[in-house]
N, C-alpha and C positions, 0 to 999 in steps of 0.2 A: 527955512521951512519950505517944503515942497509944494508945488501947485497941483501935481498929479497925485491925488489921494490913493489911487489904485496901485501906485508904485510902492506903497507901504505894506500891502498885503497881496497874497495870491489866493484867489477863490476858485472853487470847482464845485460841480454838482453832478450827482449820479442819476438825476431824475430821467433824463433822456436815454440813459444807457441801459436801463432795466427793461429790455425788449426781448422778444423771442429771438433765439439764435440758432445758427446751424452749427453742428458739431457738439463737442462735449465741454469745451473750454474756451473762454474768451476773456481777454484782459484789456483794459483801457487805462493808459497813463493819465492821471488827473493833475498832479502837481509835484513839485519837489521842495524839500526843506532840509536844511542841515546835511546836505548830501544824500538824503533818502528820497526815493521815489515812492509815491502813493499811487496804487493801482486799484481800480474797481474790477473785480473778477466775478464772472459768472461761471459756475460749473454745473454740469448736468450729467448724472450717472458717470462720473469721471474718476480716474485714479492716476495720479502723477507717478512717474518713475522715482525710485529711490535716488536721492541726490544729497549733496553737501554744498553749503556756501562757506567758503574758507575765510572770508574776511567781513562778513556781515551777519547780523541777526536778521531773521525774517519774522515779521510781526503780523498776525492775522486777527482781524475783527470780523466776526460773523454777523451779517446784517439780517439774513433770513435763511431758513433751512437748517440742516444739520451737517456739520463737517467733521470728519475724523482726521486727526493728525497722528501718524505713526512715527515714532522715533526708534532707531535701532542702534544698539550699543554692541560693538564687537564684530562688525562686518556682516557679510551675507548670512552667516550662521549665528549671528548675535541675538540677543534678547530684544524683543519688540515690545514697546509700551504704547498703548493706544489712548489718545485723549479725544473724547467726544465733546464737541462744542455745539451749543445751540445759539439761537439769535441772542445777541448781546454779549456773548462770551468772547474772550480774546486769549491769545497765547503767543509767546515769543520763543522761537526756536533759535538757539544760540549758535554762533559760528562753529564749524567743524562737527555739527551734529547731523548724522544721516537721518533723513526724514522723507515723508511723502504725505500729500493730502489726498483725500478721497471722499466721495459722497455717493449716496443713492438719492435720486431725485435732484431737485434744483436747489442750489445754494448761491447766495450773493454775499460777497465779503470785500473788505478792504485789506490789501496786502502792502506792507511798508518794508523797504529794504534799501541797501546801498549797493546792490549787486552790480549795477551798470558802472559804478565808479571804481571798481576794483581793477587793479593792474594785472 
């Protein structure tokens, strides 16, 4: 049996991170589990570039605001499907899926992926 109970778990909090920010996008690494990073992200009137994660899902949980996730099938001229997420909604974008996140106004969310662990 371990003496150090904290070694049995990893804890994190977003309370101090939800502050006014400069720029349109800010991410804070919170913790890792099973090879996945959990990030607290704040977006303000932002739009990510189209991109693909080859070996990892990317999982989004909206905490506040409204987030749009666009996925594109078929390259730059392909069909775009938009998913609009509200507070409490979540979505998993699977590997090799071209996508982008965007918002009008302020959005806070959790993002989980294993992107930093890919070779």
